[in-house]
N, C-alpha and C positions, 0 to 999 in steps of 0.2 A: 504493500500500500504506500501511497505517496506521503501519508502523514497529514493530509489536508482533508477536513470534512467536506463532503460534496465535491470532491476533486478540486478543492480550492476556489470554487465558484460561489459567490454570495449574491443573493438577490437584494436589490435596494430600490427605493422609491423617492422621487422628488414630487412634492405635493404643493399645488397652488390652488387654494380654495377659490372657486369661481365667484362665490358670493361672500362679500364682507361688508361691514359697516364701519366707516371711519370713526374712531373714538368710541366704539361699543364693544368692549372685550367680551361681554357675555354672549352676544350674538356670534362673534367670531369664534369663540371657543366651542360653541354649539356646532358650528359648521366643521371645525377641526375634529371634534369627537365623532361626527358622522363619518368622516373620511377615514380616521384611524380605526373606527369600528368596522368599516368595510374591509380594511386591510387585515385586521385581526381575525375577522370571520373567515376570510379566504385562507389565512394561515392555519386556522383550526381545522378546516375540512381538507387540508392538504392540497388545495388548488394553487397556493403560492407558498413561498418560504422567505418572506420579506424580513430582513434583519436590521436594516437601517432606513429611517424615514426622515426626510429633511423638509421642513416648512420654510416659507419665505422670511425675510428680514422683517422684524417688528410685526409679525402676523397677528399677534394677540390684540394689538391696538389699531393696526393699519399703519403703513409707513408714512402717509402724507398728513399726519395730524398737525404739523407745524408747531405753533406756540402752545397748542393744547398740551404738549409734552411738559410744559412748565407747571401744570396744574396737578396738585396732589391727588385730587379725586380720580383722575385718569390713571396715574401711576399706581395708586393703591388698589384700584379696581383690577388693573392688569395683573398684579401679584395675586389677588384673591382668585382670579380666573385661571391663572397658571396652576395654582394649587388644586383647583377643581379639575383641570385637565389631567394633572398628574394622577389624581385619585380615580377619576372616571375612565381614563384610557387604559388602566392596568388590566392585563389579560394574561392568560397562561402563555400565549405565544407572542407577547408584546415585544416589538422591535426596539432598538435604541432610537430615540427620537430627538431631533434638534428643533427647537421652537424659538422664534424671535420675540424678544420682550425688552421694553425700557426698564432700567433698574437704577434706583438711587443708591449711592454709596459714597461715603466721605464727602457729603455736601455737594455731590456732583451727580450728573445723570449719564448713564452709559447705555449704549446700544449693544444688547447682549444676545447670545444664544444660550438658552437653557438646555442642558443635556439631561434627558429623562429616560429611565428604564425600570420597568416592573414596579411602578408605583413609588419610585424614588427619584429625587433630583440628584444627579451625580456631580454637577458643578455648573458654573456660569462662565462663558467665554466672552469677554468684552471686545468690541471692535477696536482695531488698532489704528487704521487710517480713516480719518473723518473728512469727507469731501467738503470743501468750502469754496467752490468756484462755479462759474456758469450758473446753472439753475439750481445748484445744490447749496443749501445753507445749513448743513447738519451741525457745524461747529457752533451755531447759534444756540443749539439745545444740548448737544452731546459732547463729552470729553473723550479723548483717545485713551486706550488702555494703559499707556505709560504714565498717565496722570493719577492713577489709583494709588492709595496709600499703602495697602497691603494685599496679600494674596488670598484672603478669606473674607467671607461675608456671612453675617448672621441674619437669618430670616425665621421669624416665629420660633425663636429659641434653638434653631438648628444651624450648624455651621457648615458652609459649603466652600469648596475651592472657587476662587474668583481670579482668574488670570488667563491670558491668551494662550499660554503654553500648556494646555491640557491635552493629553492624548488618552483616548478611550480605547482600551484593548478588550476585544471580545474573545474570550478564551475558547469559545465554541467554534468560531469560524476562522480565527487567526487575523481578523480585521483589526487594524490599529488606526483610529480615526482622529484626524486633526480638523480644525475649523478655520475657515475664512468667513468674513462677513462682507459681502458686496465689494466695496472699494478696496479692501485688502488685496484682492486679486489684481487690481489695476495699478498697484504700487510697483516701483522698479524691482524691489525684492519682496514678493509677497510673504507674509508670515508662514504660509503653507510650505514654502521652500525649506525653511528651517524645520517645520514639523516633519517633513519627509526625511530629511537628513537625520532626524532623531527617532525615526521608526515608523512614522505614519505611512500606511500604504493606501489609505482612502482619505480624501479630503472632501468635506462638505462645505457648501457655500450657501448661506442664507442671504438672499439678495432682493433688492428692489431697484432694478435697472430700468430706466425709462426707455421708450422707443423713439428713435429718430431714423431718418433714412440711412440704411446701410449699417445701423448699429448692431442688429442681430447677427449679421455676418462677421463683424469685427469681434463681437462677444464670443461667438462660436469658435473663431480662429484662435482667440486668446486662450480659451479654456482648453482646446485640444492641444495647442502647443505647450501650455504649462503642464498639462497631464503627461505629455510626451517627455518633457525635460525632467520632470520629477518621477517618471515611471510609476505612476499611481492611478488609482481610480479617482474620478472627480464627479461629485453629485451637486448639481447646481439647480436651485429652486428660486424662482423670481416671482415677485408680486403680480397678482392678476390684474386684469383690466378694470376690476371693480374699485381699484384705488382712485383717489381724487383726480379729476382731469382739469383742475383749475389752471395748471400750466403744463402738465405733462401727461402722456399716455403710457400705460404699462400693459404688458402683453401676456404675462404668465409664462414666460419662456423658461422651460425646464429642459435640462440636458444632462445626460449621463455618459461619461467618457471613460475609456480604459486605455491607458498607455498611448494616448494621442488619437485613438479611434472612437468615433461616436457610436455608442451602443444603442441609445434611444434618445428621442428628442420630441418635445411637444411642438405643435405649430403655434406660432404667435397669434394671439387674439382669438384662438379657437376654444378657450376655456376647458382644455383638457386638465382635469383636476389631479389625476394621479398618473405619473409617468414611471413605469417600471423598467428596470434594466438589470443585467447581471454582470458583475465585475469578477474577473479571474485574479484572485490575490496571488496565486502561485506564479502566474505569468509576470506580475509586477516584481515579485521577489527574485525570480530567476533572471529577469532582465537586469536588475540592480547588481546582483552578485557577479554577473559576467562582464559588467562594465566597470573597469578599474578606476574610472574617474569619478564614479558616483559619490563615494564616501570621503571626499576630500573636504573636511570641515575646518575652515579657518577661524570660525567664531562659534564655539560651542555655547549652548544656552542651557539654563536649568529648566527642567520639565516636570510637571505633575502627571504621573501615570495612574490612571484609574482603571481597575480591572472589573469586568462584569462578564456575564455569560448569557447569551441568547439561547433560545430553545434548542434542544438536541434532536428533535423529531426528524426522522428521515435522514439521519446522518450516515446511515449505512447503505443508502441507495441514492445514486445520482439522479437528480431530476432537474431538467433545465428547459427553459422556453427559448433559449438562444439558438438561432440557426446560423451555423458557421458555413462559409463557402466550402463546398465539397471539393473544389479545385482551388486551393489557397494560392497556388503559384500563378493562376491565370487571372489577370485583371479584368474587370468588367469593361473598361474602355480599351479593349484589346488592340484596336487599330493604332491608337495614339501611343500606347505603351510599347507595342511591337516595334514601332519606329525608333523609340528611345533605346530599347534593348539591343536592336541590331546596330544602332549607332555605337554603343559601347563595345560590342563584339568587333565591329569593323575597325574602330579606333585601336583596339588591342592588336589585331593582326597587322594593320597598316603600319603601326609604329614598330612592331617587331621586324617586319620586312625592311623598313627604312633603316633601322638601327644596325642591322646586320648586312646592309647593302645587298639585299637579295630581291630580285624581281621575277623569281620563279616559285611557283607553289604546286606541289603534287597532291592530288586528292583522289581517294577512291570513291567512285560514284556507283551506288548500288540500285538506285531507283526507289530508295526508301526515304523516310522523313529526315533522319539525322544527317545523312550525307547531302541531301538537298539543301538543308539550312546551312551547312558548312560551305557549300558551293556558293550560295547566295551571298554569304558574308565575304567570301574570298573575292567574288566579282566586285562587290562594292568597295573592298579594300584596294583592289587594283585601280578602280576608278579614282579613289581619293588620292592615291599616290601617282596617278597619271602613268601607270604602267600599261604596256601592251597586253591586252586580254589573252593573247595567244601564249603568254607566259604562264597561264593557268593550265596545268597538264592534268586533265581528267581521265581517269582510268577505270573502265568497267571490267570486272573480272568474273565472268560467268563460271559457276561451278556446278556441282551435282544438284543443288536445290534451286538454282536460278530459274525463274519462270519467264515466259515470253513477255509478260506484262511489265515486269520491273526492268528487264533488259532493254526493252523498247523505250520505256520512259527515260531511262538513264541516257541513252544515246540521243533521243529527241531533245532532251533538256540541254545537253552539252552542245549540240549543233545549234540550237536556238540562241544560246548565250555566246556562241562564236568563240569557244575556247578550244585548245588543242585536245583532240580525242584519241584515246587508245583503247582498243578492245583486246584484252589478253586473257584467253581462257586458262583456267588453272587445273582442269581435269587431269591432263596427262602428267603434269608435275606432281599432283597429289597421288595418282596411281603409282608412280615411280617411288614416291616417299613411303606409301603403305608397304610396298614390296621391300624397301630398304629396312624398315623397322619391323617387318614381318607382322603386319596388321591385316586381318581379313577385311577386305573392302565391303563385305556384306554385313559386317557388324557395325551398326550405326550408333556408336557410343560417343563419349566425349572426345576420344582420340580421333575418331572419324571427322568430327566437326572441327576440332581445333587445328588439325593439319591444314584444313582449308583456310581458316582465319589467319594462321601464321604464314601460309604461302602468299596470301594477299598482302600482308604487311611487308614481307620480304620484297615483293615486287615494288611496292610503293617506296620503300627505303632505297632500293637500288636505283630506281628511276630518279629519285631525288639526287642521288650521287651523280648520276649520268648527266642530269640537266642543271646541276649546281643550284638546286632549290631546296625547299623544306617541305616535309610532309605535314599537311594540315589535318589534325585529328577530327573525327566526326562524332565520337562517343559523347553521350549526354549525362547530366547529373543523376538521373534515375538509374541508368546503367551502372554508374560508378557506385551508387549506394548499394545496389544489389550484387555488384560484382558480375553483372551479366555482360562480360567481355572476356576475351581470351588473353591471359597473361602473356606479355611479349607478342601479342597479336594486335587486335584492334584496340587493346588497352594502351598501345604505345604510338606516339607521334612526336613531332617536334614543336607543335603548338596546338593546343586543343581549344577551338573556338566555342564549342558547345558545353564545356565542362561545368558551367554554372546554369545551364538551361535544363529544367526537368522535362520529362517526356510529355506530360500533359500540356506544356506550354509550346513545345516545338510545332505541333500542328497549327496552333493559333497564329504563330509568327509566319509560317509558310503561307497560310491562307491570306493573311493581311498583305503580305508581299505580293501575292498573286494578283490582288485587286488592281495593282498599279502597273501590271505588265501587259504587253501586247498579247493578242488572243492566243497565239501559238504557245507562248511560254505559260500563259495563264491556264490554258487547258491541261497542259502536262502537269503543272504544279497541283492543280485541284485533283487530278487523278491519283497523283502520288499521295495526297492527303487521304484519299479513300482506300488506299491499299492497306491490307492488314499488316501489322507490325511483325516482322520476321527477320531472322538472320539469314534465312534461306540456305541452310547448310545440309538439310535433309531432302531427299528426292521429293518432287511435287506429287500431287494427286494424279491419278490416271488422266483426268481431264485437263491437266496442265496448270491447275490453280495451286496456290501456296498450301502446303500441308503442315508446315511447322509454324504455328502461330504462337508468338511469345507469351501472350497473356493467358493462353490455355495451359502453359507450362508453369509460369512463375506467379500468375495471378494478375489482378487488375492494377494497372499503373495509376489509376485514380486513387485506389486505396494506398498504394505504396507512396505516392507523392504526398498524400495527406499525412501519413505517418512521418515521412521524412521532414516535412515542414514543421510539424508541432514537436517532434523530437529534437531537432537541431535548433530551431529558432527559439523555442521557449522551454526546452528541457522537460517536457511532459513525459509521464510514464505510460506504459502500454495500456493499462486499464482505463486511464483517463482518455487517452486518444481513441480507444475503441468506443467508449461511451459517447464521446463528442461526435464521432463519425456516425454512429448508429442513430443518435438522437437527431442530428442535423439531417440525415437522410430521411428519417421518419417525418420530420416537420416539412421537408421539401416535398415528399410524396403526398402528404395530406394537402398541402397548398396547391398541388397540381391535380388534386382530385383522385389520387391513387389510393390503394389499400396498403397501409403500413405493415399489415400482417404478412404481406408477400415478400418483405425484405429478407434476403438470405443471410442471416447472421452467421451461420456456419461458414459460408464462403468468405465473409469478411474476416472472421477469426482465422481461417486457414491462410488467407492472403497475408494477414498481419504476422502470423507465425513464420511464414516464409520470409517476410521482410527482415524480422529480427535475427533469424537464424543466418541468413545470407549476409546481412549488414556486418555482423561480428566476424564471421569466418572469412570474409573477402577484403578485410582491411589491408592486407598485404599488397593488393593491387593499387589501392589508393596511396599507399605510402611512397610509391615511386611513380606516381602519375606525372605526366609532362606539364610544363607551364600552360596556363590557360587563364583567360581574363575572367575576373569575378564580375557578375552582373547583378545578382540580387543579394538578399540578406542571408541566404544559405549557400555555403560553399563547403566542399570536402577536400580542398587543397591542403596537403600536409604542411605547406609553407605559410598558410594563412589561418583559416577558421577552424580546422579540424585536425587535432593531434590525438592519435589513439594507438595503443600498442596492438600489433597484429595478432597477439595471442590472448586478447581480453576475452573473458567469459560472458556469454549471453544468458547465463542461468537465471539470474534474478529477474531479468526482463521477461524471459519466457514463463517463469513461475507466476509473475504478476499478471501476465496476459492470460494465463490459464484460469485465473480467478473469474473471468467473465463467463466461463462455462459452468461455474459452480451454482 
């Protein structure tokens, strides 16, 4: 097990009551109780598992009370109603709640967040940065947190922490929660930056941000960027449109962000009262520990840590409403991103050729996706360097498994691109080699296959010597992860342009490239995209079609790439990855009108088991992989992102994966 309840995922909510009355705490608390009652009801019946709830800034009184904040009747009533909310909102499955309230202390008024859990106040967090510019006159009524006299406050005989540096740690979920209040986030160094450096992995923001043209976009960008820099979850709840419109309009903008990515968001002015979202705490922590710059703290601060525990129900069974992309490497805006990806690949190869004073490139063209992408990149690199395209030496090497379709496509593509074309059959050379090593040609085992792969590599290397060029590798990231390549065969080249491109992304890039080409090239590229993935090392079917289909042997590349992404990018364990995949597939199936009961969980489990077994046993191939440009956030280069011993054991990964069948 990963050690995280619910696989480290915690459900949270930003709440913006659609109906409030300015200066009427009783009415406002009634509305808040209705909303928290709905959340608690859903928690109790198992529909939701909400552990953190954030209300807007000064929600008990309304943010736009102006000089009414100077009246004791309002301040005292707000405190009475806070105590009523604390009592009435208590429930068996009560989440940790953050509620905005004005609070008098040391002859001053502070804009505060009250932290509440299970019928108790855990503490009060005063706002640090008080806006006093443009349409904001908060300093007229409120004082900043650093003007307080001490760190405690007494209310009705009970003493509570009263300071901005309060961190609430939920022992059940692993959440450590710090607080911003509106303007705090807009400061050059928000208090939450320090909160995160001292342990917070979730920041809540009680806000009352007015709307002007473009401000919602600015606010959204600021929250996502801050969350990305702090590698944290961020829950932002802003005052609704029922605030006073004397001078400003408010929209009830609520947004939940995880590590810079928006999880959920309300639409401005639509009065969506509860915005739910799920934050992956394990992802935040793993990101921090792998980033060596994160914990450089030049200015340490004193913090008050308050420990509490949310409900433990369903902690042994993962349940999520979050639908993750089933193809995490493939961007939604594939056409725009494909151009960017290819530009990185082209830059890498073009610079390598230029630096070694080489204007010849040798590349094996099989009529499959990987070699097609590598050829496209090579053509574009030659364009950039203003090299003669005839310096690209494309070689198709038909063997025992080559079909007419792939052979024809490889030659059509090379002719259309006007590169130098060679067709060098390998059958006779392989037959001679089988005889030399005394291997029965009728035994179609790994020796039978790898002899062909190594014969092709030998031809490419020798042709590179002959023409004073370099061999451009075609293998992709997914093949490297699985070790689905022949050691000292197609595993080797002089520069691997696809080394950081996973299989699920290759097809999308080729299709996007095809859209910009003339008809002859476009037609060939699209047919290559429709060709089954195969190394074509075993004889074809009697009808001449491909018999050896890779995904029938090693499993789905969609599953493999999903595991690869979440294992390497975020350090997730097998059980969590399995449950994330199955849950996302189920949600996608339901959304598309399908039957989730038809999902083949056994096949997914089998494919994942294949991935982990091969990933660990095939590291030796990655340890000596050739140079290749890094494109995305996941790379297996032994010189860069991935260093692993070749004899590491996969036992604990496979044992954890086996738990999904229990």
